[in-house]
The first five atom37 places (N, CA, C, CB, O) and aatype in JSON, in Angstrom:
{
  "aatype": [20, 20, 20, 20, 20, 20, 20, 20, 20, 20, 20, 20, 20, 20, 20, 20, 20, 20, 20, 20, 20, 20, 20, 20, 20, 20, 20, 20, 20, 20, 20, 20, 20, 20, 20, 20, 20, 20, 20, 20, 20, 20, 20, 20, 20, 20, 20, 20, 20, 20, 20, 20, 20, 20, 20, 20, 20, 20, 20, 20, 20, 20, 20, 20, 20, 20, 20, 20, 20, 20, 20, 20, 20, 20, 20, 20, 20, 20, 20, 20, 20, 20, 20, 20, 20, 20, 20, 20, 20, 20, 20, 20, 20, 20],
  "atom_mask": [
    [1, 1, 1, 1, 1],
    [1, 1, 1, 1, 1],
    [1, 1, 1, 1, 1],
    [1, 1, 1, 1, 1],
    [1, 1, 1, 1, 1],
    [1, 1, 1, 1, 1],
    [1, 1, 1, 1, 1],
    [1, 1, 1, 1, 1],
    [1, 1, 1, 1, 1],
    [1, 1, 1, 1, 1],
    [1, 1, 1, 1, 1],
    [1, 1, 1, 1, 1],
    [1, 1, 1, 1, 1],
    [1, 1, 1, 1, 1],
    [1, 1, 1, 1, 1],
    [1, 1, 1, 1, 1],
    [1, 1, 1, 1, 1],
    [1, 1, 1, 1, 1],
    [1, 1, 1, 1, 1],
    [1, 1, 1, 1, 1],
    [1, 1, 1, 1, 1],
    [1, 1, 1, 1, 1],
    [1, 1, 1, 1, 1],
    [1, 1, 1, 1, 1],
    [1, 1, 1, 1, 1],
    [1, 1, 1, 1, 1],
    [1, 1, 1, 1, 1],
    [1, 1, 1, 1, 1],
    [1, 1, 1, 1, 1],
    [1, 1, 1, 1, 1],
    [1, 1, 1, 1, 1],
    [1, 1, 1, 1, 1],
    [1, 1, 1, 1, 1],
    [1, 1, 1, 1, 1],
    [1, 1, 1, 1, 1],
    [1, 1, 1, 1, 1],
    [1, 1, 1, 1, 1],
    [1, 1, 1, 1, 1],
    [1, 1, 1, 1, 1],
    [1, 1, 1, 1, 1],
    [1, 1, 1, 1, 1],
    [1, 1, 1, 1, 1],
    [1, 1, 1, 1, 1],
    [1, 1, 1, 1, 1],
    [1, 1, 1, 1, 1],
    [1, 1, 1, 1, 1],
    [1, 1, 1, 1, 1],
    [1, 1, 1, 1, 1],
    [1, 1, 1, 1, 1],
    [1, 1, 1, 1, 1],
    [1, 1, 1, 1, 1],
    [1, 1, 1, 1, 1],
    [1, 1, 1, 1, 1],
    [1, 1, 1, 1, 1],
    [1, 1, 1, 1, 1],
    [1, 1, 1, 1, 1],
    [1, 1, 1, 1, 1],
    [1, 1, 1, 1, 1],
    [1, 1, 1, 1, 1],
    [1, 1, 1, 1, 1],
    [1, 1, 1, 1, 1],
    [1, 1, 1, 1, 1],
    [1, 1, 1, 1, 1],
    [1, 1, 1, 1, 1],
    [1, 1, 1, 1, 1],
    [1, 1, 1, 1, 1],
    [1, 1, 1, 1, 1],
    [1, 1, 1, 1, 1],
    [1, 1, 1, 1, 1],
    [1, 1, 1, 1, 1],
    [1, 1, 1, 1, 1],
    [1, 1, 1, 1, 1],
    [1, 1, 1, 1, 1],
    [1, 1, 1, 1, 1],
    [1, 1, 1, 1, 1],
    [1, 1, 1, 1, 1],
    [1, 1, 1, 1, 1],
    [1, 1, 1, 1, 1],
    [1, 1, 1, 1, 1],
    [1, 1, 1, 1, 1],
    [1, 1, 1, 1, 1],
    [1, 1, 1, 1, 1],
    [1, 1, 1, 1, 1],
    [1, 1, 1, 1, 1],
    [1, 1, 1, 1, 1],
    [1, 1, 1, 1, 1],
    [1, 1, 1, 1, 1],
    [1, 1, 1, 1, 1],
    [1, 1, 1, 1, 1],
    [1, 1, 1, 1, 1],
    [1, 1, 1, 1, 1],
    [1, 1, 1, 1, 1],
    [1, 1, 1, 1, 1],
    [1, 1, 1, 1, 1]
  ],
  "atom_positions": [
    [[132.28, 87.78, 121.1], [131.68, 87.45, 119.81], [131.05, 86.06, 119.88], [132.73, 87.52, 118.67], [131.54, 85.18, 120.6]],
    [[129.99, 85.87, 119.14], [129.39, 84.55, 119.04], [130.2, 83.7, 118.07], [127.9, 84.65, 118.59], [131.04, 84.21, 117.33]],
    [[129.94, 82.4, 118.08], [130.62, 81.52, 117.13], [130.37, 81.99, 115.69], [130.13, 80.06, 117.3], [131.29, 82.05, 114.88]],
    [[129.12, 82.32, 115.4], [128.78, 82.75, 114.03], [129.54, 84.01, 113.65], [127.27, 82.99, 113.91], [130.05, 84.11, 112.53]],
    [[129.62, 84.97, 114.56], [130.35, 86.21, 114.28], [131.83, 85.96, 114.06], [130.16, 87.19, 115.42], [132.44, 86.54, 113.16]],
    [[132.43, 85.09, 114.89], [133.84, 84.75, 114.72], [134.09, 84.1, 113.36], [134.3, 83.8, 115.84], [135.03, 84.45, 112.65]],
    [[133.23, 83.16, 113.02], [133.39, 82.44, 111.74], [133.26, 83.41, 110.57], [132.33, 81.31, 111.62], [134.09, 83.38, 109.66]],
    [[132.24, 84.25, 110.58], [132.04, 85.18, 109.47], [133.17, 86.2, 109.37], [130.72, 85.89, 109.63], [133.5, 86.64, 108.27]],
    [[133.75, 86.58, 110.48], [134.84, 87.57, 110.46], [136.17, 86.98, 110.01], [135.0, 88.18, 111.85], [136.92, 87.63, 109.29]],
    [[136.47, 85.74, 110.43], [137.83, 85.21, 110.25], [137.96, 84.02, 109.3], [138.37, 84.82, 111.56], [139.08, 83.69, 108.89]],
    [[136.88, 83.37, 108.93], [136.97, 82.13, 108.16], [136.37, 82.34, 106.76], [136.23, 80.97, 108.89], [135.38, 83.06, 106.59]],
    [[136.99, 81.69, 105.77], [136.48, 81.74, 104.4], [136.63, 80.38, 103.73], [137.21, 82.82, 103.58], [137.43, 79.54, 104.16]],
    [[135.85, 80.18, 102.69], [135.96, 78.96, 101.88], [137.19, 79.1, 101.01], [134.66, 78.72, 101.02], [137.43, 80.15, 100.4]],
    [[137.97, 78.05, 100.94], [139.13, 78.03, 100.06], [138.62, 78.06, 98.61], [140.04, 76.75, 100.32], [137.84, 77.19, 98.23]],
    [[139.05, 79.03, 97.79], [138.53, 79.13, 96.43], [138.97, 77.98, 95.52], [138.96, 80.43, 95.81], [138.36, 77.75, 94.47]],
    [[140.0, 77.26, 95.89], [140.48, 76.16, 95.07], [139.91, 74.82, 95.53], [142.02, 76.11, 95.1], [139.56, 73.97, 94.71]],
    [[139.8, 74.64, 96.84], [139.32, 73.38, 97.42], [138.06, 73.68, 98.23], [140.41, 72.7, 98.31], [138.15, 74.1, 99.39]],
    [[136.91, 73.46, 97.63], [135.67, 73.8, 98.32], [135.29, 72.74, 99.35], [134.54, 73.98, 97.31], [135.91, 71.67, 99.42]],
    [[134.3, 73.04, 100.12], [133.78, 72.11, 101.12], [134.17, 72.51, 102.52], [134.27, 70.72, 100.84], [135.18, 73.19, 102.71]],
    [[133.39, 72.11, 103.5], [133.63, 72.54, 104.88], [134.91, 72.0, 105.49], [132.48, 72.12, 105.73], [135.39, 72.55, 106.48]],
    [[135.47, 70.95, 104.93], [136.74, 70.43, 105.44], [137.95, 71.2, 104.96], [136.88, 69.0, 105.06], [139.07, 70.95, 105.41]],
    [[137.74, 72.14, 104.04], [138.84, 72.88, 103.44], [138.74, 74.39, 103.63], [138.93, 72.57, 101.99], [139.29, 75.15, 102.83]],
    [[138.04, 74.82, 104.66], [137.99, 76.27, 104.9], [139.32, 76.73, 105.49], [136.81, 76.63, 105.86], [140.1, 75.93, 105.99]],
    [[139.54, 78.04, 105.41], [140.81, 78.59, 105.89], [140.56, 79.93, 106.57], [141.82, 78.74, 104.72], [139.48, 80.5, 106.47]],
    [[141.58, 80.41, 107.24], [141.49, 81.73, 107.85], [141.7, 82.79, 106.77], [142.54, 81.88, 108.99], [142.57, 82.64, 105.92]],
    [[140.91, 83.83, 106.82], [140.96, 84.88, 105.79], [142.32, 85.57, 105.73], [139.88, 85.9, 106.04], [142.9, 85.72, 104.65]],
    [[142.82, 86.0, 106.87], [144.03, 86.83, 106.86], [145.31, 86.05, 106.57], [144.16, 87.52, 108.18], [146.18, 86.55, 105.87]],
    [[145.42, 84.86, 107.09], [146.67, 84.1, 106.95], [146.61, 83.02, 105.88], [147.02, 83.47, 108.27], [147.65, 82.61, 105.36]],
    [[145.41, 82.56, 105.55], [145.27, 81.47, 104.59], [145.53, 80.09, 105.17], [146.2, 81.69, 103.45], [145.52, 79.1, 104.45]],
    [[145.76, 80.02, 106.47], [146.01, 78.72, 107.12], [144.7, 77.93, 107.16], [146.6, 78.92, 108.56], [143.65, 78.47, 107.51]],
    [[144.78, 76.66, 106.81], [143.6, 75.8, 106.83], [143.12, 75.56, 108.26], [143.9, 74.47, 106.15], [143.92, 75.34, 109.17]],
    [[141.8, 75.61, 108.43], [141.22, 75.39, 109.75], [141.55, 73.98, 110.25], [139.7, 75.59, 109.72], [141.81, 73.8, 111.44]],
    [[141.56, 72.99, 109.37], [141.85, 71.62, 109.82], [143.26, 71.55, 110.41], [141.7, 70.62, 108.65], [143.49, 70.81, 111.37]],
    [[144.21, 72.29, 109.86], [145.58, 72.27, 110.38], [145.64, 72.9, 111.77], [146.53, 73.02, 109.42], [146.31, 72.39, 112.66]],
    [[144.93, 73.99, 111.92], [144.89, 74.65, 113.23], [144.25, 73.73, 114.26], [144.12, 75.97, 113.15], [144.74, 73.62, 115.38]],
    [[143.15, 73.08, 113.89], [142.45, 72.19, 114.83], [143.31, 70.98, 115.15], [141.1, 71.74, 114.25], [143.31, 70.52, 116.29]],
    [[144.03, 70.45, 114.19], [144.93, 69.33, 114.48], [145.96, 69.71, 115.53], [145.64, 68.87, 113.21], [146.24, 68.93, 116.44]],
    [[146.52, 70.91, 115.4], [147.48, 71.39, 116.38], [146.81, 71.65, 117.72], [148.17, 72.67, 115.88], [147.34, 71.29, 118.77]],
    [[145.65, 72.26, 117.69], [144.88, 72.57, 118.89], [144.56, 71.3, 119.68], [143.57, 73.29, 118.51], [144.71, 71.28, 120.9]],
    [[144.14, 70.26, 119.0], [143.84, 68.99, 119.67], [145.11, 68.33, 120.21], [143.13, 68.03, 118.71], [145.1, 67.77, 121.31]],
    [[146.19, 68.4, 119.45], [147.46, 67.84, 119.9], [148.01, 68.58, 121.11], [148.48, 67.86, 118.77], [148.74, 68.02, 121.92]],
    [[147.66, 69.86, 121.22], [148.1, 70.7, 122.34], [147.08, 70.71, 123.47], [148.36, 72.12, 121.86], [147.0, 71.68, 124.24]],
    [[146.31, 69.66, 123.58], [145.32, 69.52, 124.66], [144.35, 70.69, 124.71], [146.03, 69.39, 125.99], [143.98, 71.16, 125.78]],
    [[143.93, 71.14, 123.52], [142.93, 72.21, 123.37], [143.39, 73.54, 123.97], [141.64, 71.79, 124.03], [142.6, 74.28, 124.54]],
    [[144.67, 73.81, 123.82], [145.26, 75.05, 124.32], [145.33, 76.05, 123.15], [146.68, 74.8, 124.94], [146.27, 76.03, 122.36]],
    [[144.32, 76.92, 123.07], [144.24, 77.88, 121.96], [145.39, 78.87, 121.96], [142.92, 78.64, 122.02], [145.88, 79.25, 120.9]],
    [[145.83, 79.28, 123.13], [146.95, 80.24, 123.2], [148.23, 79.63, 122.66], [147.16, 80.7, 124.65], [148.98, 80.29, 121.94]],
    [[148.48, 78.38, 122.99], [149.69, 77.71, 122.49], [149.62, 77.54, 120.97], [149.87, 76.33, 123.18], [150.6, 77.76, 120.26]],
    [[148.45, 77.15, 120.48], [148.28, 77.0, 119.03], [148.49, 78.33, 118.33], [146.89, 76.43, 118.71], [149.15, 78.39, 117.29]],
    [[147.94, 79.4, 118.89], [148.13, 80.74, 118.31], [149.61, 81.09, 118.26], [147.35, 81.8, 119.11], [150.1, 81.62, 117.26]],
    [[150.32, 80.8, 119.33], [151.76, 81.1, 119.38], [152.53, 80.27, 118.36], [152.3, 80.84, 120.79], [153.41, 80.79, 117.68]],
    [[152.21, 78.98, 118.25], [152.93, 78.11, 117.32], [152.69, 78.47, 115.86], [152.54, 76.67, 117.55], [153.56, 78.27, 115.02]],
    [[151.51, 79.0, 115.56], [151.2, 79.43, 114.18], [151.43, 80.92, 113.97], [149.75, 79.08, 113.85], [151.24, 81.43, 112.87]],
    [[151.83, 81.62, 115.03], [152.02, 83.06, 114.97], [150.76, 83.76, 114.47], [153.22, 83.41, 114.06], [150.79, 84.57, 113.54]],
    [[149.64, 83.42, 115.1], [148.33, 83.97, 114.76], [147.73, 84.69, 115.95], [147.38, 82.85, 114.27], [148.04, 84.36, 117.1]],
    [[146.87, 85.66, 115.69], [146.11, 86.25, 116.79], [145.2, 85.19, 117.43], [145.28, 87.47, 116.3], [144.67, 84.32, 116.73]],
    [[145.03, 85.26, 118.71], [144.19, 84.3, 119.43], [142.77, 84.26, 118.86], [144.14, 84.65, 120.91], [142.17, 83.19, 118.79]],
    [[142.25, 85.4, 118.46], [140.88, 85.43, 117.91], [140.74, 84.56, 116.66], [140.48, 86.87, 117.58], [139.68, 83.98, 116.43]],
    [[141.79, 84.46, 115.86], [141.71, 83.62, 114.67], [141.66, 82.14, 115.05], [142.92, 83.89, 113.74], [140.93, 81.37, 114.43]],
    [[142.42, 81.76, 116.05], [142.35, 80.38, 116.53], [140.98, 80.11, 117.13], [143.47, 80.09, 117.56], [140.41, 79.05, 116.93]],
    [[140.46, 81.07, 117.87], [139.13, 80.9, 118.44], [138.07, 80.78, 117.35], [138.79, 82.07, 119.36], [137.09, 80.05, 117.52]],
    [[138.25, 81.47, 116.24], [137.33, 81.34, 115.11], [137.42, 79.94, 114.51], [137.64, 82.4, 114.04], [136.4, 79.35, 114.15]],
    [[138.63, 79.4, 114.4], [138.8, 78.03, 113.91], [138.12, 77.03, 114.84], [140.29, 77.68, 113.76], [137.48, 76.09, 114.38]],
    [[138.25, 77.24, 116.12], [137.61, 76.37, 117.11], [136.09, 76.5, 117.01], [138.11, 76.71, 118.55], [135.37, 75.51, 117.13]],
    [[135.6, 77.71, 116.81], [134.15, 77.93, 116.65], [133.64, 77.18, 115.42], [133.84, 79.44, 116.52], [132.58, 76.55, 115.46]],
    [[134.4, 77.24, 114.33], [134.02, 76.49, 113.13], [134.01, 75.0, 113.43], [134.98, 76.8, 111.96], [133.1, 74.29, 113.01]],
    [[135.01, 74.53, 114.15], [135.1, 73.12, 114.51], [133.89, 72.68, 115.34], [136.4, 72.86, 115.29], [133.38, 71.58, 115.14]],
    [[133.45, 73.52, 116.24], [132.27, 73.17, 117.05], [131.05, 72.96, 116.16], [131.98, 74.26, 118.08], [130.23, 72.08, 116.44]],
    [[130.92, 73.73, 115.13], [129.75, 73.64, 114.24], [129.9, 72.57, 113.16], [129.5, 74.97, 113.59], [128.91, 71.98, 112.74]],
    [[131.12, 72.33, 112.72], [131.36, 71.4, 111.6], [132.4, 70.36, 111.97], [131.8, 72.16, 110.35], [133.29, 70.04, 111.18]],
    [[132.29, 69.84, 113.18], [133.25, 68.85, 113.69], [133.4, 67.67, 112.75], [132.81, 68.36, 115.07], [134.51, 67.2, 112.51]],
    [[132.3, 67.2, 112.23], [132.31, 66.04, 111.33], [133.21, 66.28, 110.12], [130.88, 65.72, 110.86], [133.92, 65.37, 109.69]],
    [[133.19, 67.49, 109.56], [133.97, 67.77, 108.36], [135.46, 67.89, 108.68], [133.48, 69.06, 107.7], [136.3, 67.37, 107.95]],
    [[135.78, 68.55, 109.78], [137.18, 68.72, 110.15], [137.77, 67.39, 110.62], [137.33, 69.8, 111.26], [138.91, 67.06, 110.29]],
    [[137.0, 66.63, 111.38], [137.47, 65.3, 111.81], [137.73, 64.4, 110.61], [136.46, 64.65, 112.75], [138.71, 63.64, 110.6]],
    [[136.88, 64.47, 109.6], [137.09, 63.66, 108.39], [138.36, 64.09, 107.66], [135.87, 63.78, 107.44], [139.11, 63.25, 107.16]],
    [[138.6, 65.39, 107.6], [139.81, 65.9, 106.94], [141.06, 65.49, 107.7], [139.75, 67.43, 106.82], [142.07, 65.13, 107.09]],
    [[141.01, 65.55, 109.02], [142.15, 65.12, 109.83], [142.39, 63.61, 109.66], [141.91, 65.45, 111.32], [143.54, 63.18, 109.56]],
    [[141.33, 62.83, 109.62], [141.47, 61.38, 109.44], [142.07, 61.06, 108.08], [140.1, 60.69, 109.59], [142.88, 60.14, 107.95]],
    [[141.67, 61.81, 107.08], [142.22, 61.61, 105.73], [143.73, 61.8, 105.74], [141.57, 62.59, 104.72], [144.46, 61.04, 105.1]],
    [[144.21, 62.79, 106.45], [145.65, 63.04, 106.54], [146.36, 61.93, 107.3], [145.92, 64.38, 107.21], [147.46, 61.54, 106.93]],
    [[145.76, 61.44, 108.36], [146.37, 60.4, 109.17], [146.46, 59.08, 108.42], [145.6, 60.21, 110.45], [147.42, 58.32, 108.6]],
    [[145.48, 58.8, 107.59], [145.42, 57.51, 106.9], [146.39, 57.41, 105.74], [144.04, 57.27, 106.41], [146.77, 56.3, 105.37]],
    [[146.81, 58.52, 105.17], [147.67, 58.48, 104.0], [149.11, 58.22, 104.41], [147.56, 59.79, 103.22], [149.69, 58.96, 105.21]],
    [[149.68, 57.18, 103.85], [151.07, 56.82, 104.08], [151.76, 56.84, 102.72], [151.21, 55.42, 104.8], [151.51, 55.96, 101.89]],
    [[152.62, 57.8, 102.48], [153.24, 57.99, 101.17], [154.02, 56.76, 100.72], [154.15, 59.2, 101.21], [153.92, 56.35, 99.57]],
    [[154.81, 56.18, 101.63], [155.61, 55.01, 101.24], [154.74, 53.85, 100.81], [156.5, 54.58, 102.41], [155.03, 53.19, 99.81]],
    [[153.67, 53.59, 101.54], [152.75, 52.51, 101.17], [152.07, 52.81, 99.85], [151.7, 52.29, 102.27], [151.91, 51.92, 99.01]],
    [[151.67, 54.06, 99.66], [151.01, 54.44, 98.42], [151.95, 54.28, 97.23], [150.5, 55.88, 98.5], [151.53, 53.8, 96.17]],
    [[153.2, 54.67, 97.4], [154.17, 54.54, 96.32], [154.49, 53.07, 96.03], [155.45, 55.29, 96.66], [154.66, 52.69, 94.87]],
    [[154.57, 52.26, 97.07], [154.85, 50.83, 96.88], [153.7, 50.15, 96.14], [155.08, 50.14, 98.25], [153.92, 49.23, 95.35]],
    [[152.48, 50.59, 96.41], [151.31, 49.99, 95.77], [151.22, 50.35, 94.29], [150.03, 50.44, 96.49], [150.57, 49.64, 93.53]],
    [[151.86, 51.43, 93.87], [151.8, 51.85, 92.48], [153.04, 51.47, 91.69], [151.59, 53.34, 92.41], [153.14, 51.75, 90.5]],
    [[153.99, 50.83, 92.34], [155.25, 50.47, 91.67], [155.1, 49.25, 90.79], [156.34, 50.23, 92.7], [156.07, 48.82, 90.16]]
  ]
}
């Protein structure tokens, strides 16, 4: 399958949180950014990521295909998660 075919078959826009950084897998509802974060942490091992999320390999490959096309959006979403520190945020609002 091509990247476009994989994306159209397995990826959808989250109906609650729109935008390319918040897409998810159709069948499982897992966010693509979460899968890509795991995939990158696992040295780009799609099989390991599929096993850790209990997903078919094709769904992880679809997430990776989306990442290739919209890297900027997924990287921004991952950075947003890394930058947030709950303790610091709570201390700043106390």
